[in-house]
N, C-alpha and C positions, 0 to 999 in steps of 0.2 A: 504494500500500500504506500503510495507516494503522498506524503502530507506536506510537501514543500512546493516551492515555486522555482522558476528559472528566470534569471534576468540576463539580458545581453546588452552590453554597452560597447560603444565604439570609441577608441582612442583615435588619434590622427590616423588617417583613413584605413590603414591596413592592419589594425590591431583589434582584438576583441577578447572578452573574457566571459566565463560562465561560472555561476555559483549555484550549486544544487544541494538540497537537503532531503534525506530520506529517513523514514522511520518504518521498520517492519516488526511484526510480532507474530508469535505462534504459540498456541496453548493446546496441548494434546494429552489425553489419558487413555489407558488401555480399556478400562471400564469405569463407569460412574463410581464415585467414592462410596455412595450409599449402598450400591450393589455389593461392593467389596466388604463393607461392614456387616452386611446381612448374610454372608456366607457362613454357614454354621458347621460345616464339616466336609470331609473328603468326598461325600456323595455328590457334591456339586462339581466334581472334576470335569466331566465332559457332557453331562446330560443336558445342560442348558442350551448348548449350541450344536449338539450332535443330532442331525435329522434321523439317524438310524438307531440311536440309543445303544451303540455298540462300538467297541474298539477292536479292530481286526488283529492287533498284535497282543491282546491280553484277554483272550477268550476264557482262560481259566480263572481270571480275576475280573468279575463284572465291574469293579471300580478301578479298572486299569488306568494306564497313563493318559495324560490329558493333551498331548501335543498335537492331536489330530485336527482340532478345531480351534477357532480364535478365542480370545478372552482367557488368558492363562489362569489356570486354577490356583486359587489362593494367592494371586499376585496382583498388586496394584502399582502401576507406574504412571507418573505424571511428568511431563516435560513442558518447560516454558522457556521461550527464548525471545529476546527483543534486541534489536540492533538500531543504533542511530548513526547515520553516516553524513558527513559533510565533505563535499568535493569542490575544488576550485581548479578550473582549467583556463589557461591563457595561451593565446597564439598570436604571432605577429609576422607579417611579411616584411622583413627588415629591408630588403631590396629585391630586385627581380631575380637574384640568384639564391637568396637565403631566406628560409622560413624557419622560425623557432617556435617551440611549444614547451610549456611548463605546466606542471600540475601537482596538486596536493590532495591527499585523501586521508580522512580520519574516521575510524569506525569504533564505537564503543558498544560492547555486548553485555547483556544481562542474561545469563543462562542458569537454569535450575532443573534438577532432576531428583525426584523422590521415588524410591522403590520400597514398598512395604509388603510383608508376607503374613499369612496366617501361620500359627504355630505348627500346624501339621504339614506345612510345605517345606521340603528339605532341599529340593534341587536348586532353587533360586536363592540368591543371597541378598540381604538387605543392603541398600546402597543409596547414597544421596550426595549431591554436590551442589554448591552455589558458587558461581564465579562471575567475575566482571572483567574479562580480558579486553584488550584494545589493540587495534592495528593503526599504524601510521605509515604513509608512503609519500614519496616525492619523486617525480620523474622530470627529465629534461631531454628534449630531442631537437636535433638540428638537421635540416634538409638543405643540401647544397646542390643546385640544379644548373649544370653547365650545358653547353651545346652538345658535347660528346660524352657526358658522364653525369650520373646522378648519384650522390652520396648521402647516406643516412647515418647519423651518429646518435646514439641514445644511451641513457643510463637510468637506472631506477634504484632508489634506496627504500628499503622496507624495515620497519621495526615492529616487532610483536611482543607484547608483554602478557604472559599467562595470568599474572597477578593472583597467584595462589600459593599457599604453603603446601608442602607435601613431605612424605617420608622417603628419603633417598635409599634407606635400607629397610625393606619390608619385613625383615626378620628382627632387627634390633630397634624397635620404636621406643622402648623403655617406658611405655605408658604416657609419653608426652603428647598432649593434645595438639591438634593442628590449629584449633581456634580457641581463644579465650572468650568465655561467655560473660558478657556484661548485662546486668539486669537494670532496666530503666522503667520507672513507674511514672506514667503520665495520665492524669485525670482518672486515677483508679484502675487503669488498665496496665497490665504488665507486658512489655515487649522485650525481645532479646536482640542484641547486636552481636554478630559474629566478627570478632576482631582477630586477624591473622596472628598466630604466635610466631613472630619473627625473631624472638630472642628466647630460646629455651632456657630452662632454669640452670642447667648444668652442662658443662663440657665433659662428655662421657669418655671412658677409656678408649685409647686409640685415636683420639681426636675426632670422633664421629659425632656430628650434631644430628640428633634424631629427627629434627625438623628444620627445613630450610625453605626459603622462598625460591620459586622457579625463576630462572634467569631470563632477562630480556634477550630476544633473538634479533640480530641485525644482519641484513642481507644486502649485498650490492650486486646489481645485474647490469653489466655492460652489453650493448647490442650494436650491431653494425650491418649495413647493407650497401651494396653497390650495383649499379646497372650500367653496362658499357656496351656500345655497339661494336660487334665483331666484324660486321659487314653490312652493306645496305640491307635494311629491313630484317636484320638479325641481331638479337641482343643477348648478352650474357648477364645473368643476375646471380648474386651471391648474398646470402644472409647468414649471420652468426649471432647467437644470443644466449644469455643465461636467464633462467626463469626459476622462481621459488614459489612454493605453495605451502601454506600453513596446514599441518595435519588436522583432520577432523577433530572437533572438540571432544567427542566421545573417547578418542584415543588419549586425550590429555587428562581427563578428569574422572573417568570411570574408576570406582573403588579407591580413590586416593585417600579416603579417611579410614581405610581398613588396613590390616596387616595380616600376615600368614596365620597368626594364632586365632583370628576371628573369621577367617574366610575359607570356604571350601576350595578344593583344587580345580574346580570346573569354571573358574573365572579368570579373567585377565586383569591385571592391575594397569590403570592408566599411568602415563608418565608425563607430567607437565613440563619436563625439560626436554621433550622431543625437539629436534631441530627441524626447520622447514625442509621439505623434500625439494631436491635440486635437480634441474635438468639443463643440459647443454645441447643446443640444436645447431646443425649445419645443413644448409640447403643450397644447391646450385642448379640453375635452370638456363637452358638455351631455347629461345623462342624465335621462330622465323615466319615471315609472311611468304608462304611458298607460292601463292597465287593471289589474285585480287580478293581481299576479304576472307582469305583462307589462311589460318594460322596453325602451326604445328610446334609443339614444345616437348622437350625432354628434361625431366627434373630428377635429381638424385638427392636423397635425404638421409641423414644419420642423426640419431638422438640418443644420448646417454641419460639415464635416470639414477641419481645417487641419493643416498640417505632415505630410501623408501622405508615407510614404517612397516615393521614386521613384529612377530610375537616371539620372544626369546624364552626358552625353558631354563629356569634356574633351579638347581638341585642343591640342597644343603643336607646337613647330617640327618635331621629329623623332619625336614619340611621340603616342599617343592612348590613352585608356582610359575606362572607366566607373566611377563610384563612386556608392554610395547616398547620397542627400541628402533633406532634408525640403523637397520642392519641389512636391508635388502637392496638389490641392484637390478636394473633392467636396461635393455638396449633395443632400439628399433632401427631398421635401415631398409631402404628400398629404392625403387625407381618408378616414376610415373610418366606415361606417354599420353599426350593430350592433342586433340584436334578440334578446332573451332571454325565454324562458317557463319559469317554475320552478314545478312542482307536486310533491306528495309522491311520486308514482309516476314521473312522466316529467319531463324537462327538455329544452329546445331552445335552441340558440345558433346564430345565423347572422350573418355579417358580409360586407361587401364593402369592399375597399381599393383605392383609386386612388392610385398613387404614381409620381412622376417622380424619377429619380436621374441626375444629370449630374456630370461631373468631367473633369479633365485627363488621367487615366490610370486604368485598371481594376485594375492591380496594380503592384507595385514593379519588376518586370522588363520591363514593356511596351516602354519605349523601347529597352532593351538588345536584346530579342528581335527588334525590328523595325528595328534599325539598318541592316541591309542594304537596306531599302526607302527610306532617306533619300538615295538617289542616283537621279537621273533616268536611266532605262535607255537613253535615246537620246543624251543629251549627256554623261553621266557626271558632271554637276555635282552638288555636294552640296545636298540639300534641307534646309531648316530643320527642327529638331525640332518636332513637333506639340505645342503647348501649349494650344490652344483647347479650350473645354468641349465635351463630347459625352456621349451616353448611355453609362453605364458598364455593366460586365458584370452587376451586381446590380440593374439597372433592371427590376423586375417590375411591369409597368404595371397589370395587373388580377389580383386575388386574391379568390376566393370561398371562404369557410369555412362549413361546416355540420356540426353535431354534435347528436346526440340520444341521451338516456340513459334506461334503465329501471332503477329502483332500488327494491327491495322492502324496504329496511331500515326504512322509516317507515310501513308500512301493516300492517293486521291481515290476515294471510294464513296459509295452511298452513305449518307449521314447516319442511317440506322445501323450500318455495319462498322462504322468508324469507332475508334476508342475501345476496341475489343482485343483481349489478349488471352491466349490459352497455351499452357505448357504441360508437357508430359515428361515425367522423370522415370527412368528405368535403372535399377541397380541389381546387379548379380554378384553375390558374395560366396566365396568358398566357406566351408564350415570351420568354425573355431575349434581348438583342441579340447580334449577331455581325457581323463584317465579311465581306462576300461577296467571292468571287474576282473579281467584276466591278466592284469599287470602283475608281474612277479615281484618278490621282495627286493630284487636287485634294481628294479626301475619303478618303485612306487611313485605315484604322482608325477609321472614323466610327461603327461599330456601327449602321448604318442598316437592316440586315436583322434578321429575327426568327425564332427557333426555333419549333417547333410548341407548341401548348398542352399542358399536362399535366393528367392526371386521376388523383387519388390517393384511395384508400379504405382506412382502417385500422379495426381492431376491437379492443376491449379488454373482457374479461369476467372476473369474479371471483366466488367463492362462499366464504362463511365457514362454518366448522363449529366446534362446541364439544363436547368430551367431558370433563365434569367441570371441572377447572381448566385443561385444555389447550385451546388454540385453534389452528386451522389455517385457512390461506387458500390456496385453489387459484386460480391466475390464468393466463390465456392472452392473449397479444397477437399479432395478425396484422397485419403490415405489407404493404401492397399486396394487399389481400384478393382482388381480382379479377385479380391478376397482369398488370396492364396494362404494356405495354412503353413507358414514358415516356422520351422523349429529353431529356437534360439538357445535352448538348454536341454540337456539330457541327463538321465541317471547313468550310473557307471555301467549299466547294461547296454547302453547305446540307444535306449528307447526313451522317448519323452513321456511315456504313459505307464511304464512298468519298472519298478525298482528291483525286481527279482525275488521278492519275498512272498508272492502270492502262494507259492507251493508249500508254505509252512504248515497249513492246515488243510485237511481233507474233510469230505462230508462225514466220513466215519468217525471223526473226532468229536462230533456233536451227538451226544447221547441223552441229554436231559431234556425234559419237556416241562414248560412252565405254564401254569394256568392262572386265570384272573384271580387276584388276591395273593398270589405268591410274591414274595419280596423281589424276586428276579424277573417277574413278568413285566414286559414293557410293550405298550400298545403300538409303538413304532415298529416293533419286530413282528407283530401279529398281522401278517400280510393279508389274510383272508378275513380278519376281524371275527373269528369264531371263539374268542375268549381264551385261546391257548397258543403258545409259541412252540411249534414242533422243531425237532432237530433239523429238518429240511429247511424250514423258514429261517432258522438261525444261520445255516450255511449260506442261503441266498442273501441274507442281510450282511453276512461277512463279506461276500463277494462285492456287493454294492458299496459297502463302506470302504473296502480296499480301493475300489476304482475311484470313489469319491476323493479319497486321500491321495492316491498316486497320480490321478489325472489333474496335474497342476497347470492352470491356465497361464502361469508365468513362464512355462516352458515354450510357449508359442508367442510369435509376434502379434501385434494388435490386428484384429479383423478389420474389414472395411469400415472406415469411419468417414462420415460426411459432415463438413462444417460449412455453414453459410454465414455471411456477414454483410452488414450494410453500413457504409460510412456516409456521413453527411457533413458538408462544409459550406461556408459562405464568406 
């Protein structure tokens, strides 16, 4: 939501500046707090949201696990975030050869997360954090445009302050609190102020402070670009740049008020001292006009990703835990061939991209999620954490793009057909990698298998109308025009619909019959509504529940979606 305004002013004639202010907020909870308060026991695990009243993986326990359906059993989580941003941009055409740009950006955040549990919930841990981090950045850019060369120089300075205390040693916290609680009484009401404990009471043995403030992170990003004519109608372009990205706040603040003595091993500790993720990009392109209004280009690119956030396993004498650290690396490289044809009525663009992307991990939680596989199932011995390079999840080997447009804005034509534009976009992508069920211990998580290819077609059309001083634009956009069912994620079986566990139960495993009045009778399982649930009905419900669970719509790209819009101006 934009609660600000934008002003434009003009200095002597070639300079202008922009001031912008934004305020965004979001408030979200898993279930209403009153619903959480009224949960009386574990019988509410899955019944409230399970249309079948059955858990396919816990048939011997009618009160089995709850992860099949939304609204986590016995768990209440509330998230709140608000950000206030101020931006200042200034640009000036110093002379006909030189254009300069400067900018400043400041963003203040207010983020809160509260996670509560019922006493009979053991899997999830209690967690809460309140933080007010802020970001500040400044950039400068200079463009020098000569007859035979264009140069771009730029630099960006970023500062990020996590603005929170934390335990650097999750094992030796010595009971020192992260926050000092001050009580303030105002008009008979008691409120609490959380003051960071920046100076713990004692310097403990070994020079370890149990509590410290997260350090400010400063980044400097130089960037450079050049465009040079190699021959008539042929240009060489080269771009080089450093880029930094602040880790997601959940990676910084999750479980920061906990230690290993109060937390189960199935959680990851946040790390407020994570460094920004750093990438270095190189790109070189040669573009030629091979015929009138026909352009062909070849581009090669290379990009390194350093200090990516991963999850590190820490093992101590009596404890073990995971914590987010900057320990992962990735790399992408490739080549892109492009052809463009531009005429007054029609235009065409086509490209092919060949890319290779490798790295030590595909996401921050990969090592944590796969920790149970780091033990040899035969010997029980611990396997070393996998840190060698492999194809990562975003390794899209082949991509074909094709688009063509019809535009009547620039031709002499009947007034009713004028100001009309329609564009078709076609994309063909090879499948991304995944690790198959059949991967051996020697190549666990190697991403050596591939998902199916994807075929996408979108359409965009618009028509402009004018009535006196009033202008209208009617637009239509269709995503997935042909409604193709493209797979974007699969289970380790290679299927988007089957995780390989359906064969765990057979019809012969269901032997009990439940009648109306029996504590295990459930009307949702009584398919013929005769007052009893037979073993056959239980088996059919088991199959239906399994398919309901395994058939995940997020494994497929969006179906055909049509969007209409009307713009009005005067």
